[in-house]
N, C-alpha and C positions, 0 to 999 in steps of 0.2 A: 736648816729647816726650822721654822718658827714654832717652837713648842715651849711650854711653860713648865718649870720644875714641879709646881703643885699639881698640874694635870698628870704628869708622869707618876708622881707619888700616889695620887688617887688611883691611877691605873694599877699600880703595884698593890695597893690595898684591895682593889677589886679582884685582882688575880688571886691574892692570898685567900680572900673569902670564898672564891669559887672553888679553889683547890682544897680548902679545909671543910667544905660543906658536907662531907660524908657521902657524896654521890660518886659511884664507881663506874658509871657508864663512860668509859674513858674517852671515846670519840666525842660525845656531847660536851664533856667538860673541857677537853682540849680545844674544841671549836670556840668555846666561850673564852678560853685563855688567849687564843689568837685574836679574838675581838678586843680583849682588854689591851693587848699590846698595840693593836692598830689604833685604838682610841687615844692611848697615851702618847704615841709618837707621830700620829698623823699618817700612818702607812695605809696604802690602799689594799695591799695584799699581804697576808701573813699565812704561812703554811707550816705544818709540822711533818717532818720526813723521818721515817724510822731508819736506823742504821743497823745493818747486819754485818757484824765484824768478821764472821767466818768467811764471807765472800766479798767483803769490802764493797757492799752495794747499798744504794739508797732506795727506799720504797715510800712514795707519798702516802700519808695516812689521814691527815685532817687539815682543814684550811678555812680561811675567812677572806671574803672579797673576790673569790674566783668566779668568773662567769662560767656558764655551762660549756661554752666552746673551749675555754682555758682548761677546765677540768678534763674534758675529753682529750685535749692535746697533751696532758701529762703522761710521760712514759711510765709503764708499769714498774720498770726497774732501771736504775742508772748506776754505773760503776763510779765510785767516789774518785777514782783516778782521773775522771774527765773534768773535775772541778778543782782548780787550785785553791779557791777560797775555802771549800769544805776541808781539804787536806790541812790547811793552815789552822782552821778552827779546831780540827781534831787533834793536831799536834800541841796546840797551846792551851786548849780547854778554855778559850776566851772568844768573845764575839769578834768577828772580822767584818770591818766596814770597807766596801769597795765603792769608791766615788765614781770611778770611770771604768766601766766593764770592758772597754776595748783593750785594756791591758791584761785581761784575765783569760784563762783557758776555759772556754765554754763550748758545748756542742752547738753547731750552727743552727740545727733545726729547732733547738730549744730557744735560742736567742730570737729567731724569727717568729716563733709561735707566741712568745710572751713579751716581745719588745722590751727587753730588759734595759733599764737605766742603772742608777745607783742601787745597791742592795746591801743587806746585812745578813750574815750567816752566824747564828748563835748556837753553840753546842749545848746539848742537854746532857749534862754530866752529873752522875750520882755515884759517890764513893769511888771516884776514879774511873768509872765505866761510862762510855758514851752510848746513850740509848737512842740518840737521834739528833736532829737539828731543827731550829726555828729559822725560817727564811722570811725576810721582810723587804718590801720595796714599794715604790709609788707608781707602779704601772708605767714603766718606761721613762719616768722623769728622773732628772739628776737632782740630788739634794746633798746637804751637808749634815754631819753629826759631830758633836764635839766629844772628846775623850770621856767626859763624865757620863754622857748618854750611852756610849758604847759599854762602859762599865755597868751601868744600870741594866742594860739589855742582858749582859752576862748574868746578873743577879736574877732577872726574869727566867733565864734558861735554867738556873739552878733550882728555882722553885718548881718549875714545870717538870724537871727531871725527877725531883723528889716525889711529886704526885704520880708520875708514871711508874716509878719503882713501887710505890704503895699500891697502886691499882693492879700491878702485876701480881703482887703477893696476895691481895684480896681475891683476884680472879682465880689464882691457882687453888686457894682453899675452897672456893665455891665449886670449881670444877671437880676437885677431888671428892667432895661430898656428893655431888651429882653422880660421879662415876661409880661410887660404891653401890648406890641403889641400882644404877643401870647395869652394872656388872652382875649383880645378884640375879636380875631378871634374865640377863643373857645366859648365864651359866645354867639356870634352871630350865631353859628351853633350847636355845640355839646349840649348845654343846651336847646336850642330852640326846637331841634328835639324831645326828649322825653317829654318835657313839652307840646308841641303841640299835640303829640299822646295821652297823658293822658287827656288833655282837650277835645279832640275830642271824646274819648271813653266815658267819663263821660257825655258829652252833649247828645250823642246817647242814653245812658242808661236812662237819665233823660226824654228825649222827646219821645223815641220810644220803651222803654223796653217792653210794652205790646204787641207790634207788632212783637217782635223778638221771634224766637223759642228757646228752651233750649240750643241747640248747638251754636247758634249765641251769646246768652248771655254768655255762658261759654267761648267762644273764646274771647269776649271783655274783660272779667275779666282776662283771661290769659295774654292778651296784657297789661292790666293795671298793673298786677303784674310785668311783664317783664320790661316795661318802667319805672315803679317806682323804681325798683331795679337798672336799668341803671342810672337813675337820682341820686339816692342815692350814687352810686359809684363815679359819676362825682363830686358831692359835697364833698364827703369825700376826694377824691384825691386833689381837689382844696384847701381844708382846710389843708391837709398834706403839699401841696406845699407851702402855705403861711407860715406855721410853720417852714419848712425847710429853706425858704428864710430868715425868720426873725431870724434864728438860735435859735429858742425857744424850740427845741427838747432837753429834758433833760433825759438822760438814767438813770433809777432807777432799777437796777437788783434785782430780787427776785427769790426764788426757785419755779420752776413750775414742774408739771408732764408733760413731753413732749408728751407722747403718748395720754394722755387725752386731752391736749390742741389741738393737731393736729386733733383728732377725732372730736372735737367741731367745728373746722374751716371747715373741710370737710363737716360736716352736714349742717353748715350755708351756704356754697356755693352751696349746692344741687348738689354736684359733682358726678353725676351718673357714675358708672364705675370706681370710684376711690377707691383704696385699700391702707391700711396703713400697713407699715412694720416698727414697732418700738417695742423694747423689753419692756415688762411690768416692771414698776418700774424705767424706765429711767427718771432721773431728771436732771435739769440744772439750774444754776443761771443766768438768763437773764432778760432783760426788757420785761415784758409780752405784753405790748401794741405794742412795736416795733416788737416783734416776730409775733404777730397776723397780723399786717399790712403787713409785708413782705410776710408771707406765704399766706395770703388771696389774695394778688395781684398776686403772682405766680400761685396759684391754679386757680384764675379767668382767667389768661392768658392761662393756659393749657386747661381749659374748652372751652374758646372762640375760640382758634386758633389750638388746638391739637385734638387728637382723642383718645378714650379709647383703651386699658386700661391706666388709669392714676395711677401711683404708687408714693405714698408719703412715704419716708423712713427716718429714723433718727438713729443716733448712736453717741457715745462719743469716741473721740480720745484724750486721755490725758485730757487736760483742755479745749478742743474745742468741741463744738456741731456741727455736720454736718447734715443738712437736705437737701434731694434731692427730687425734683419733676420732674417726667419724664412722657412723653406721647408718643403715637405712631402715631402722626400726620405727616405731611410732613416736620416738622422741619423748621429751619430758612434758607433762601437763603444765600449762602456764601457771596454775595455782600452786604448783609444787616447786617451781624453780627457785623461789626465795629461800626454801629450806633444804635445797638439794645437797648442800655440803655439811649439814648438821649431823652430829653423831647419832647413831641408833635410829635414823630416820629412813623410812622406805616409802615409796610412792603408793598410792591407794590401789594400784593395779599390779604391784609387784608380787612375784611368787613368794612362797614361804622361805626360799633359800636366801642366805645372806643375812648379816646382822645389821646392815645399814652403816657399816664402818668404813668401807673401802674408799669412797670419795672424800670423806672427812680426813682420813689419814693421808690420802694423796695430797690434799690441799695443805695439810700441816707440814708435810715434807717439802712441798714447793716453797712455802713461806720460810721455813727454816733455812732453805737454800738461797733466800733472797729473791725468789721468783714468784710467779703468779699462776693460777689455774682458773680458767673461766669456762663457762658453758654457753653455747648458743645453738639455736635450732639448726639442723641440717637442711639442705635444699635438694629436692623439694620437700623432703621429710627426713626425720632421723635426729640424731644427737651428735653434736660436735664439741669435743673438749680440747681446749688449746692450752698447752703448757709452755711457759716462757721462763727460761733460766739464764742467769748470767753465765757466759761460756768462755771467759778468758779472752 
């Protein structure tokens, strides 16, 4: 490949300036980093892929030079075991150049979609920890790199990894500061409301139970059950939130019976009008606790904001488990879709119940598992949430 050392060094300087500029919008900066690498080495496409060590999966994050059709063709999650070059880069912590992809282990559908020729995989390693990979190619063309260029790309990867580490630390501090003020608002309203209702119902039963007729007593007990369940959900969500903020979520995959697990969750959520569509014997290797928290929050959201029938379906696609939860309610207003998964956010027509945490926490658990969670409108109306997890 005809490149000049001074062009590559200028690209290195450009990368260093971009990463040291004090800008912490990581996706925007990493896209500029991809552009600097492309300019310095003549690559047509450069991407950054996040690595999730707990599940040994790859998640596309940022890129340069990808067409809209190529972006749509990117899989949401890929097992690192499907790529020999990624495994070598991970083991050696050095860039790996593949001149002839026909000798490599690659998924056939990915090779067809992207027309891969020669390519480079650069590990993003900071303090011995691999945070992700830089992928570089010339859109199906074959080219050559000398050892000095491969070493320089390794240096690029080290710089980018240092920025990613710095951005993570900065983002955590910012989120913690935001969380403190949000938690104060939540505690003053969301927790107080069900607690006050429970206290009032218990006082009424203690002091006036003999004066109440059976229907009034039954109504008080129904309210007690409802408000206690709401309080439990809030506390569980806050505990999940604190664990996610402290980065104490540890994914421990185990083999589960998916249909049995989903049926248990549906029964626990008392989701009347909910049906299950999952083949008998469907199993997957996933973290059971994370799976339960994601599906429980999605089902609670469907029960609270949607309308029957609610359909929970599951299937396997190669090494991925897909779970879909769909209802026939009004769906999500288009203007609200962009902020749907943000914390403490509720739609303009939502009831006062809920703290706007469930969907955000479900998404965080999905990402911690190396998976994705997306929303799309139901047909002819309603809401459809699709969970995709690496399933062994």
